[in-house]
Residue frames as qw, qx, qy, qz and C-alpha x, y, z in Angstrom:
[[0.173, 0.806, -0.550, -0.133, 91.96, 106.23, 128.86],
 [0.992, -0.001, 0.060, 0.113, 93.84, 103.20, 127.64],
 [0.064, -0.859, 0.499, 0.095, 97.60, 102.94, 127.91],
 [0.966, 0.193, -0.069, 0.155, 100.19, 100.71, 126.30],
 [0.178, -0.849, 0.495, 0.047, 103.80, 100.47, 127.43],
 [0.974, 0.172, 0.061, 0.133, 106.23, 98.23, 125.54],
 [0.190, -0.831, 0.485, 0.193, 110.03, 98.01, 125.70],
 [0.949, 0.281, 0.038, 0.137, 112.54, 96.29, 123.42],
 [0.450, -0.659, 0.406, 0.446, 116.32, 96.05, 123.24],
 [0.708, 0.706, 0.032, 0.003, 117.87, 96.85, 119.86],
 [0.761, -0.267, 0.244, 0.539, 121.45, 96.01, 118.85],
 [0.403, 0.598, 0.205, 0.661, 122.07, 99.48, 117.40],
 [0.279, -0.131, -0.341, 0.888, 123.14, 102.79, 118.99],
 [0.123, 0.667, 0.541, -0.497, 120.47, 105.31, 120.02],
 [0.111, 0.547, -0.257, -0.789, 121.40, 107.66, 117.14],
 [0.099, 0.062, -0.852, -0.510, 120.67, 104.94, 114.57],
 [0.006, -0.482, -0.866, 0.131, 117.37, 103.97, 116.21],
 [0.067, 0.654, 0.263, -0.706, 116.38, 107.65, 116.47],
 [0.062, 0.346, -0.509, -0.786, 117.14, 108.25, 112.78],
 [0.164, -0.197, -0.880, -0.400, 114.59, 105.61, 111.74],
 [0.133, -0.538, -0.782, 0.285, 111.97, 106.02, 114.49],
 [0.007, -0.698, -0.257, 0.669, 111.75, 109.83, 114.12],
 [0.008, -0.190, 0.557, 0.808, 111.69, 109.98, 110.32],
 [0.600, 0.330, 0.338, -0.646, 108.06, 110.46, 109.23],
 [0.590, 0.473, -0.480, -0.444, 108.91, 109.00, 105.82],
 [0.273, 0.258, -0.924, 0.068, 109.91, 105.70, 107.52],
 [0.539, -0.110, 0.503, -0.667, 106.72, 105.18, 109.56],
 [0.864, 0.228, -0.135, -0.428, 105.34, 102.74, 106.98],
 [0.531, 0.428, -0.724, 0.106, 108.47, 100.62, 107.39],
 [0.256, 0.106, -0.845, 0.458, 107.85, 99.81, 111.03],
 [0.375, 0.060, 0.474, -0.795, 104.49, 101.02, 112.40],
 [0.151, 0.171, 0.959, 0.167, 102.06, 98.16, 111.73],
 [0.194, 0.694, 0.658, -0.218, 98.89, 100.27, 111.83],
 [0.011, -0.575, 0.196, 0.794, 100.34, 103.12, 109.68],
 [0.617, 0.521, 0.582, 0.096, 98.55, 103.53, 106.36],
 [0.444, 0.692, 0.211, 0.528, 99.55, 106.96, 105.05],
 [0.383, -0.393, -0.162, 0.820, 101.60, 110.03, 105.86],
 [0.222, 0.877, 0.406, 0.126, 99.78, 113.27, 105.12],
 [0.171, 0.882, -0.143, 0.415, 101.04, 116.83, 105.43],
 [0.793, -0.486, -0.119, 0.348, 104.18, 117.01, 107.53],
 [0.072, -0.952, 0.255, 0.150, 106.94, 119.44, 108.34],
 [0.804, 0.457, -0.300, 0.235, 110.23, 118.81, 106.55],
 [0.118, 0.709, -0.529, 0.452, 113.56, 118.42, 108.26],
 [0.395, 0.090, -0.844, 0.352, 114.85, 116.66, 111.35],
 [0.494, -0.621, -0.608, 0.016, 112.86, 115.91, 114.47],
 [0.184, 0.170, -0.297, 0.922, 112.47, 118.99, 116.65],
 [0.056, 0.482, 0.664, -0.569, 109.98, 120.42, 119.08],
 [0.333, 0.549, 0.067, -0.763, 107.00, 121.82, 117.20],
 [0.098, 0.157, -0.826, -0.532, 107.27, 119.40, 114.24],
 [0.647, 0.226, 0.376, -0.624, 103.81, 118.50, 112.95],
 [0.129, 0.143, -0.867, -0.460, 102.51, 115.66, 110.83],
 [0.758, 0.072, 0.124, -0.636, 99.23, 114.09, 109.78],
 [0.000, 0.238, -0.968, -0.086, 99.03, 110.32, 109.80],
 [0.793, -0.046, -0.192, -0.576, 96.35, 107.86, 108.72],
 [0.149, -0.266, 0.923, -0.236, 96.21, 104.76, 110.90],
 [0.695, -0.113, -0.459, -0.542, 93.89, 101.76, 110.87],
 [0.229, -0.198, 0.843, -0.445, 92.52, 99.58, 113.63],
 [0.469, 0.280, 0.814, -0.197, 90.35, 96.55, 112.86],
 [0.374, 0.399, 0.663, 0.512, 90.14, 97.78, 109.26],
 [0.014, 0.927, 0.374, 0.001, 88.79, 101.21, 110.18],
 [0.525, 0.294, -0.043, 0.798, 91.04, 104.08, 109.02],
 [0.246, -0.924, -0.275, 0.103, 91.35, 107.26, 111.06],
 [0.456, 0.636, -0.143, 0.606, 93.53, 110.36, 110.90],
 [0.587, -0.675, -0.220, 0.389, 95.67, 111.75, 113.70],
 [0.269, 0.864, -0.110, 0.411, 97.23, 115.22, 113.72],
 [0.811, -0.348, -0.214, 0.419, 100.52, 114.95, 115.65],
 [0.108, 0.912, -0.240, 0.315, 102.82, 117.54, 117.16],
 [0.745, 0.023, -0.450, 0.493, 106.24, 116.76, 118.64],
 [0.323, -0.892, -0.090, -0.303, 105.91, 118.60, 121.96],
 [0.544, -0.732, 0.404, 0.077, 109.12, 117.35, 123.54],
 [0.858, 0.470, -0.141, 0.152, 112.34, 116.47, 121.75],
 [0.394, -0.775, 0.486, 0.089, 115.67, 115.57, 123.30],
 [0.802, 0.503, -0.318, -0.060, 117.83, 114.10, 120.52],
 [0.560, 0.028, -0.703, -0.437, 118.48, 111.07, 120.60],
 [0.034, 0.067, -0.849, 0.523, 116.97, 110.31, 124.00],
 [0.182, 0.461, 0.754, -0.432, 113.27, 111.24, 124.16],
 [0.137, -0.155, -0.460, -0.863, 110.44, 112.21, 121.85],
 [0.163, 0.396, 0.743, -0.515, 106.99, 113.15, 123.10],
 [0.086, -0.222, -0.603, -0.761, 104.09, 113.41, 120.66],
 [0.327, 0.354, 0.566, -0.669, 100.59, 114.79, 121.25],
 [0.004, -0.128, -0.776, -0.618, 97.89, 113.81, 118.81],
 [0.480, 0.267, 0.320, -0.772, 94.31, 114.79, 118.02],
 [0.099, 0.080, 0.932, 0.338, 92.09, 112.21, 116.37],
 [0.275, -0.383, -0.600, -0.646, 88.47, 111.82, 115.32],
 [0.522, -0.644, -0.478, -0.292, 85.55, 112.93, 117.50],
 [0.314, -0.840, 0.228, -0.380, 87.74, 114.75, 120.01],
 [0.948, -0.240, -0.059, 0.202, 89.98, 111.77, 120.82],
 [0.017, 0.901, -0.423, 0.091, 93.52, 112.50, 121.98],
 [0.962, -0.010, -0.152, 0.228, 96.74, 110.51, 122.13],
 [0.186, -0.875, 0.447, -0.010, 100.10, 110.91, 123.80],
 [0.964, 0.166, -0.103, 0.181, 103.05, 108.87, 122.59],
 [0.253, -0.865, 0.432, 0.029, 106.50, 108.84, 124.15],
 [0.887, 0.290, -0.276, 0.231, 109.69, 107.21, 122.88],
 [0.428, -0.820, 0.379, -0.005, 112.49, 106.84, 125.44],
 [0.832, 0.415, -0.318, 0.185, 115.87, 105.63, 124.13],
 [0.575, -0.747, 0.334, -0.009, 118.41, 104.46, 126.69],
 [0.485, 0.609, -0.627, 0.006, 121.96, 103.54, 125.65],
 [0.955, -0.294, 0.014, -0.036, 123.08, 100.09, 126.78],
 [0.454, -0.708, 0.487, 0.238, 126.61, 99.18, 127.86],
 [0.680, 0.035, 0.645, 0.347, 127.01, 96.91, 124.81],
 [0.084, -0.182, 0.424, 0.883, 126.34, 99.80, 122.40],
 [0.060, -0.452, -0.814, -0.360, 122.69, 98.91, 121.88],
 [0.241, -0.226, 0.050, -0.943, 119.52, 100.76, 122.81],
 [0.042, 0.409, 0.864, -0.291, 116.59, 100.08, 125.10],
 [0.178, -0.204, -0.348, -0.897, 113.59, 101.57, 123.27],
 [0.065, 0.392, 0.793, -0.463, 110.55, 102.21, 125.45],
 [0.164, -0.288, -0.492, -0.805, 107.25, 103.11, 123.83],
 [0.062, 0.399, 0.731, -0.550, 104.27, 104.45, 125.72],
 [0.153, -0.286, -0.479, -0.816, 100.94, 105.41, 124.21],
 [0.119, 0.382, 0.695, -0.598, 97.98, 106.80, 126.11],
 [0.085, -0.310, -0.619, -0.716, 94.73, 107.16, 124.20],
 [0.161, 0.283, 0.538, -0.778, 91.89, 109.30, 125.54],
 [0.036, 0.436, 0.786, 0.436, 88.46, 108.65, 124.10],
 [0.263, -0.220, 0.031, -0.939, 85.69, 111.21, 124.12],
 [0.668, -0.302, -0.386, -0.560, 82.31, 110.52, 125.75],
 [0.453, -0.506, 0.546, -0.491, 83.58, 109.37, 129.16],
 [0.572, -0.140, 0.785, -0.189, 82.45, 105.88, 130.22],
 [0.786, 0.504, 0.266, -0.237, 80.56, 105.26, 126.98],
 [0.451, 0.786, -0.416, -0.077, 83.69, 106.03, 124.98],
 [0.199, -0.526, 0.817, -0.125, 85.82, 103.71, 127.12],
 [0.721, 0.115, 0.643, -0.233, 83.33, 100.85, 126.71],
 [0.725, 0.667, 0.034, -0.168, 83.24, 101.38, 122.94],
 [0.180, 0.772, -0.609, -0.025, 87.04, 101.52, 122.81],
 [0.437, -0.309, 0.834, -0.133, 87.36, 98.15, 124.58],
 [0.771, 0.358, 0.476, -0.224, 84.79, 96.61, 122.24],
 [0.623, 0.769, -0.117, -0.085, 86.57, 97.87, 119.12],
 [0.255, 0.758, -0.585, 0.137, 90.23, 97.69, 120.10],
 [0.957, -0.265, -0.120, -0.005, 90.45, 95.04, 122.81],
 [0.698, -0.543, 0.279, 0.376, 94.07, 93.97, 123.25],
 [0.708, 0.599, 0.187, 0.324, 95.05, 95.05, 119.73],
 [0.072, 0.963, -0.203, 0.162, 96.99, 98.20, 120.73],
 [0.538, -0.645, 0.540, 0.059, 99.53, 96.25, 122.80],
 [0.827, 0.130, 0.501, 0.218, 99.88, 93.50, 120.19],
 [0.539, 0.791, 0.133, 0.258, 100.37, 96.08, 117.44],
 [0.158, -0.927, 0.333, -0.068, 102.90, 98.02, 119.55],
 [0.706, -0.395, 0.568, 0.151, 104.92, 94.85, 120.14],
 [0.766, 0.407, 0.420, 0.267, 104.79, 93.95, 116.43],
 [0.290, 0.942, -0.024, 0.169, 105.84, 97.50, 115.49],
 [0.340, -0.821, 0.459, 0.020, 108.83, 97.45, 117.84],
 [0.798, -0.089, 0.551, 0.226, 109.92, 94.07, 116.44],
 [0.627, 0.678, 0.262, 0.279, 109.84, 95.63, 112.96],
 [0.008, -0.970, 0.218, -0.111, 111.82, 98.65, 114.21],
 [0.644, -0.548, 0.519, 0.126, 114.38, 96.31, 115.78],
 [0.803, 0.233, 0.468, 0.286, 114.79, 94.36, 112.51],
 [0.420, 0.871, 0.092, 0.239, 115.24, 97.59, 110.51],
 [0.212, -0.918, 0.328, -0.074, 117.80, 99.05, 112.91],
 [0.702, -0.414, 0.561, 0.146, 119.79, 95.86, 113.24],
 [0.777, 0.411, 0.395, 0.267, 119.91, 95.38, 109.45],
 [0.258, 0.960, -0.036, 0.101, 121.35, 98.87, 108.88]]
């Protein structure tokens, strides 16, 4: 399993950050490895919402089938994903209001590869430190979007 945890402070209230971060149609605006949104449930974020997303890492596209398994508006969203070859992912967004009216946005992603040790070795060879760098870049894009609104 590999895990990435990145936090950023955004000069916008949690409701505004939530509105962008939890809108599947806006993923291409801020998620750096997002390539396409497939089938997805309409409407606001809620437990049970499902979406298909195509991502890319080192030029290799892959699809993830996501379900929002925990949803506390506008504080916490917990996604579970199934990817290629039995891989799994868990992504959590935690939004904490700041005293100045802003938001601390914490992002955590845990990726579970299939094939035990062999899968972990292959993951390190393919991904390296990219997941953390991409997470940081994505949160910087989210910050810019939220602060421009």
